[in-house]
N, C-alpha and C positions, 0 to 999 in steps of 0.2 A: 506181607505181600500176598498177592493172589498167585496160586499155583494150580495148574490143571493136570490131572492124571490122564495121560493120552489113551490109556487102555480102557478107562471107564467113564471118561468125560465128566468128572466130578470136580467142582471147584473147591479148593481148600484155601484157608486163610491162615498164614503163619503169623501170629501176633508176637511171638517171641524172637523172631529174626532180628538180629542186631542191626541190620541194614534198613529196617523200616523206621521212618521218621514220622512225626505227628501228621504232616500234611498228606503223606502217601497212605497212612493208616486210615485217615478220615475218608479219603477218596475210595479206598478199598471197601470199607464198611458201606459207603453209599452205593457202590457198584453191586454189592451183594444184596442190599436192601431192594434195589431195583430188580435184581434177578429173582429174588424170592417172592416179589409181589405178584408174579404170574400165577403162582400156585396156592396163594393164601386165600382163605375164605373167611368172611366175617359173620358173626352171629349178631345182627342188628337187633335192637329193641323193636318189638312188633306191637301194634296197637289195633284195637277194635274201634272203629270210628263211627259215630252217629252224628246227626245234625239236628239243630233246633232253631226256631225263629224267635227273635226277641224284638218286641216293639219298642222303638226309641222315641218316636214322635207321633202324636195324634193331635192335630191343630186345625182350628177354624180361624181364618185370618181375613180381615177386610182391608182391601187396598183402595184408598181414595183415588180419584182421577188426578192427573198431573195439575190441572187447573185448581182444583179444591185444595190439593196439597200445598200449592204455592200461596194460597190464602190462609194457610195454617188450619185448614179444616180436615184433620186427619193426615195420614202419610200414604204416599203412593208406593212406599217400600217397606219391607219387613224382613228381618234376618232371624232365622230359626237355628239355634245352636244345639249340638248333640255330640255325645262321645261314643265312639264305637267300642264294644266290649272286646275283651281278649279273645283270641282265636276266631275272629271274624274271617270267613272265607269269601264272602261277597255280601253286598247289601243293596237295598232298593229304596227308592223314594217314588211316591206316586202322588198325583194331584189332579183335581178337577175344579172347574169354576162354575159359579152361578151368578146371576145378576143381583144387585141390591146389597144392602148392608147386613142383612140377616141370612144366615144359612145354618143348616142343621144336618148332621149325619156324617158318616165316615166311609171310607173306601173299602173296608174289609180286606186290606192288603195282607194282614197277618194270617188270616185264615186261608187265603188263596195260596200264599207261599208255603204254609204249613202242609197243605194238601199236596203241593207239587214237590217240595223238597224233602219233608220228613216221611210222608206216606208214599209218595210216588218215586222218591229217590232221584229226582231231577228237577231242575228249575229252568223254565223257559219263559222269557219275557212275553212272548207272543200268546201265552196261555193265560195271562193275567188280564182280567176284564175290568176296565175302568169306565165309570159313567161318562157320558158325553158332556163336555163342558160347553159354555156359551160365549165366554170372553177370553181373548188371548192374553197371556202373561209371559214374563221372562223369569227364569229361575237360573241362578248362578251358584255352582258348588264351589266353596272356598274353604280355606282353613279358618278356624273360628276367630283368630286374631285379625282377620281381614274384615270381619263383620262390621266393626265400628266405622271404618272407612266407607264401606258400602252404604251403611245407613245415613251417613252424613254427606253423601254425594261426592266424596273424594275418590281418587284413583285407588283401585284395589286389584289384587291378583286372584284369579279363579282358574278352574279347570274346565276349558271349553268342551272337551270331549264328553264330559258328564253334565253338561248344562243344556238348557233348552231355550229357544227363542220363539216368541209369538205362537204359543201353543195353548189350546183350550184345555187339554188334558193329556196325561201321559204316565207311563211307568218306566223308570230309568234303572237299569242294572249297572252296578259299579263293582268291578272286579280288581281294580287297583285302589290305592289310597285306602288301605284296610286297617290302619292304626291311627289313633289320635283323635283330636277334636276338630269337628267340621261345622259348617253353617250352610244353610240354603238361603240365598238372597233372593227374595221375591220382589218383583217390580211390575207395576201396571203401566204399560206404555200408552194407555188411552188418555187423551186430553180431556174427555168429557165424562166418561162412564166409569163409575167405581165397580169393583168386582169382589166377590166373596170366593175364597180359596179354601178347599179341603186339602190338607197335606198329611201324609203318613210316611214314616221312615221305619224300615224293618231291616235288621241284621240277621244273616244266616251264620250260625256259630257251630264250629266243629267241637265235638266232645270225644276225647280219646281215652280209652281204658287200656292200661298196660296189660299185655298178655304175659303169662308165665311169671307173674309178679312173685309168687312164693319161691320159685326156683332162683329168681334174680336176687331176692333178699337173702336167701341161704348162701348163695355164692358170694355176695358182698360181705357177709359176716366172715366167711373163711378168708377172703382176700384181706380184710382188715387185720385179722389175726396174723396172717402171713407177713404183712408189713410190720406189725408189732415185733414178731420174732426176728425179722431181719434187722430191725433197729437195735434189738438187744444182742445181735451178732450170732443168733442161733440160725445159721444159714440153711442147714439141713432141714430143720423143722419148717422153716419158711417155705422151702421148695415143696415139701410134702403138702403143706396147707394150700399152696397155689394149685397143685394138682387136684386137691379135693374141691377147691373152688371151681376150677374149670370143668370138672366132671358134673357140677350142678348146672352151671350155665357159663358160657364163654364171655367173661367180662374182660374188657381191655385192661383194666387196672391190674387184675390178677396176672395177665400175661406180662405186664410191665414189671411187677415184683418178681416174677419168675425169671425174667431176663436178667435182672440184677443178681439174683441168686446163682444163676448159671454162670455169669461172668465171674463171680467170686470163686467158682470151682474151675476157672480157666477154660470153660467150654464156650469159646467165643462164637463159633458158628451158630450153636443152639441159642445163645443169648441174642445174637443179631436177629435170628428168625423170630424169637419170642417178642423182641421189641417191635419188629415190623408188625406183627399181629396186634400188639397192643395199640399201635398208632392207628392202624386200620379200624379197629373196633371203637376206640375212643372218639374217632372223628364222627361216629354216628350215635354213640352212647352218652357223650358228655356235651354239655352246653357251655362249658367254660374250661379254664386251664387248671382247675383245682387238682385233678388227678395227675396231670403232667408235672405240676410243681412238686407233688408228693414223690413221684417216681424220680424226679431230678435229685431230690434230697438223698434218695437211696444210693444213687450212683456217686454222689458227692461223698457219702460215707465210705464207699469202696476206695475212692481215690485218697481220702485223707487218712482213714483208720487202717485200711488194708494195704495201702501203697500200691494200688492197681492203677497204673497210669492210663491204661486203655479206657478206663471209665470216662475220661474226659471226652472221648469221641462220642460216646453214648449221650453224654450231657449236651454236647454240641447239637446232636440230631434232635433231641427233645426241645432244645431251645429254638431250633429252626421251626419245629412244628408249632410251638407256642406262639411264635411270631406270626406264622401263617394264620393261626386261629384269630389273632388280634386283627389282622388285616381284613379278614372275612366278615368280622362283626359289623 
């Protein structure tokens, strides 16, 4: 149960009180976790970020007129498919048109974006220069699986906010739809005139370098040794190794192992605080539930081998965090 010292305004938790049942124990731990969250600070992983441009498409495409297409003399449509690379932060496509069936040259979109994004540190669509086009076309951005329907004239889904209608030239910036396979569906709306189209697609990719990597690796080694000592029931050594790990770098996993070791020593308040710190840090340091599953097994050990019934409440809290992580994925 929770007790408050009136003279010093400190909250205590008595886990050995015979009147405390499982439900009230869990609510007490939850209340203290909320109380402690005000004063806890996390040491998130920090990265140095740089950007690069990757050319995905450079194409010269001829689109027949609708009339000639109906006579099977070429096609008035063409779908260009591409895959965005990992860590794409934004991407662009640019196009310009010329008359006739033959065309030569590209739009230099890659070099323009490199100068703006990599050298200048910013990307502004208004600063990208595109040659003046002569014939209007339509371009629809769609998922790649819709390209076949587009090319065959059937109904298809596309992204209207990133598409263009009746335009001679243009550069389009896309800040959503940053993962997966896409296609640009080009169509010539002219009944009589064919058109040649230059198309380029460029992705801006983030490259992150982990800072303090040496300290993090050292801390991780100590944390793994701490977990190993805990599993072999050498709890004192496990606690000491956790402290060594945290002194190198504050890893959420080390705080989690420390929480279990403190609970084994019947230091419930310190264990709760350490678990809270572990959850705060792991929410930013881990991309899956691997560490949480490992911590859960340590508290299960306390419950089964050391007969510490309070360990179940810690397991429940970890399970709740694991479920929240799954819902957020």
